[in-house]
N, C-alpha and C positions, 0 to 999 in steps of 0.2 A: 780794835780791828785785828790785833795780833792773836787774841783768843779765838776769834772766829776763823781766822786763817789756819790756826793750829787744829781746831776742831774739824774743819773741812778736810784737812790733809790726813787726819787720823782714820783708822779702819772704820770706826763707828760712824764718823762723818761721811765717809764715802758710801757706806751702806744706806744711810738716810738720803743722801743725794740721789742714789740710784732709784730708791723707792719713789721719791718725789718726781723724778723724771718720768718713770713708768706711769705714774698716776696722771701727770700732765699730758703725756702722749695719748693715753687712753681717753681722757676727756676731750682732747682736740679731735681725735678720730671719731668719737661719738657725735660731736657737734657737726663735723664736716659731713658725716653720713646723713644727719637730719637735714642739713642744708641742701644736699644733693638729691634728696628724695623727690621723685617726680610728683608734682601736684596734680591729682586727678580731678579736683574740683575746679571747674571753669569760672567760678564766681557767681555772682548774683546778676541776673538780667532783669531789669526793671522795664515793664511795659505799662504805658498809660492808656486807659480806655479812650481818651480823647484822640490819641494817635490813630487807633484803629477806626474810630468814627470819622476822622478827617481824611480818610483815604479817598473818598469820593466826595464830590461837591453836591451830589443829589441827596435825597433824604434817607437812603438806605445803603448800608454796607454789609456784605455777608462774609462771615468767616468760613473758610473751607473746613476747618477742623470740626466744628460742631453745627454748622449750618444755621446758627441763630442769626437774627437780624438785629442790628443796632442802628437806631436812627441818629443822625447828626443832631447835636444840641441837647441830647439827653443828659441831665445832670443828677438824676437819682436812679438807684437800682435796688432791687430786692431779690431775695432767693425765691425760686418757684416752690420751695419746700418749707418756707418759713413765714412769719407774720410781721417782720420788721423791714423797713426800707432805710437806705443809707444814701448819703451824698457821695458823689464820685471821690471827693477828697477825704472822706472819713476812713480812718485806718481799721475800724471795727469790721467793715465788710470785705476787707481784702482777702479773707480766707474762703469766701464763696467762690466756687468754681465758675468759670465763664459759661459753661453749658447750663448752669442752673440759674443764671442771672436774667432778670426781667428789668428792662430800662423804662424810665418815665421822664417826661420833660419837666414836670412840676411836682412838688410835694402833694398838692391837692389831687393830682391824677393818681398818685400812689395811694392816697388815703381813700379815694373813691373805689380803688381796687381792693380795699380791705386791709391795707398795710398800715402800721403805725411807725413813726419815726423812732429809730433806735436811740436810747438814752446816751449812748456813747458818742453820738454825732451832734449833740447840742452845743 
């Protein structure tokens, strides 16, 4: 302990302590700046198709954004521009925009319309 005390009290020890303090203050300032940065990302909003479909108790609900109709009880959907259909719970079809979706009550109905089940939804 005496050697450490003598080293800190020497000129060389004081210079090293000043450098260490400056580095620590700089790092602390940098981290505080990052913490105080305003977060412009509001987060992820999850919307479930069943919530939009359950807004009315009748058979049809219309969205004002794209004026497409979604019938209550539809459990399958497909892209109007593709050849595959997906279940509502299948994550593979989540990238299809709402305005491009066509909904079906059954898989047979989708197959009759010319769509095949996506291999990701098996």
